[in-house]
KELUM-879563 format. One record per residue (C-alpha): residue in one letter; x negated, y, z. Coordinates in steps of 0.05 Angstrom, whole numbers, padded with zeros to 5 digits, always signed. Each point is the difference from the previous one (the first is absolute). Example, Ala and Ser with C-alpha at 12.3 -4.5 7.8 and 13.67 -1.06 7.14 Angstrom:
2
a-00246-00090+00156s-00027+00069-00013
***
This chain:
120
m+04445-01562+05523g-00024+00009-00071k-00062-00037-00024q-00059+00050-00008i-00027-00003-00074d-00062+00038-00020n+00021+00060-00048t-00063+00001-00039s+00028-00064-00034g+00060+00033-00022a+00046-00032+00047v+00063+00021+00029n+00039-00023+00068l+00069-00007-00011i+00059-00007+00045a+00052-00030-00041s+00078+00019-00004k+00041-00038+00057t-00063+00000+00048t+00001+00036+00060v-00060+00018+00041t-00007+00028+00066g-00064+00023+00027d-00055+00045-00023i-00042-00009-00059n-00066+00017-00017t-00041-00006-00063e-00050+00025-00048s+00037-00027-00060d+00059+00032-00043l+00064-00025+00024r+00069-00007-00030i+00062-00010+00039d+00066-00026-00026g+00027-00021+00060i+00006+00032+00076l-00058+00017+00052k+00021+00022+00066g-00067+00029+00026n-00054+00045-00021l-00041-00003-00060k-00078+00021-00011t-00032-00014-00067t-00068+00031-00034g+00040-00012-00066k+00056+00010-00038l+00078-00013+00028v+00052-00021-00052i+00074-00006+00035g+00043-00034-00050k+00074+00018-00007a+00023-00053+00051g-00056+00015+00047t+00009+00031+00063i-00051+00028+00057e+00025+00021+00069g-00065+00026+00032e-00058+00044-00011i-00044-00010-00066n-00076+00027-00009c-00023-00019-00068k-00046+00031-00063t+00061+00008-00048a+00069-00025+00000e+00053-00008-00053i+00069-00011+00028e+00064-00023-00030g+00032-00031+00064k+00009+00028+00069i-00037+00031+00052e+00019+00017+00075g-00057+00032+00038k-00065+00041-00012i-00037-00012-00058l-00081+00031-00011v-00022-00005-00070k-00067+00029-00010e+00007+00005-00075l+00061-00012-00048l+00067-00011+00029t+00052-00018-00056l+00074-00007+00015k+00034-00033-00051s+00078+00013-00016t+00026-00056+00033s-00045+00016+00067f+00033+00019+00062l-00048+00031+00053y+00021+00022+00072g-00054+00029+00044e-00060+00039-00005i-00053+00006-00057t-00070+00021+00005t-00037-00006-00071g-00050+00034-00040q+00048+00000-00064l+00071-00016-00008m+00045-00017-00060i+00075-00008+00009e+00037-00028-00063p+00074+00027-00013g+00048-00052+00043a-00052-00007+00058t+00031+00010+00072f-00043+00026+00052t+00027+00034+00066g-00057+00017+00047n-00065+00045-00001c-00060+00004-00041k-00065+00033+00013m-00051+00001-00060n-00067-00011+00013n-00049+00004-00056q-00057+00033+00041p-00060-00045+00006e-00014-00042+00060g-00032+00047+00057k+00024+00063-00024t+00053+00044+00018k+00027+00064-00022
***
């Protein structure tokens, strides 16, 4: 599992390329994945998936910037950005969504920009 780092220091957890992690990750820090995660991820910070990065599982984060591949569900409280090199296969729930031309998204998307506890 990745080392937990206090996010107030500005440090970021990193799963480097050519690294595979099997299991769940929970952190309060920002996280960058350039390798492979086969499991679920929960962070109260920002998630960045590099071009070579892959996640197979469920994701729950504050914000996310995706250049790589996701297979599974992703819940982003604020902004999800799918870069032109991204591939996302699954379900999205997010407050805001930005998709660059060239990004691939196959699945369902639910926009949820209501404040917590409020429903229509």
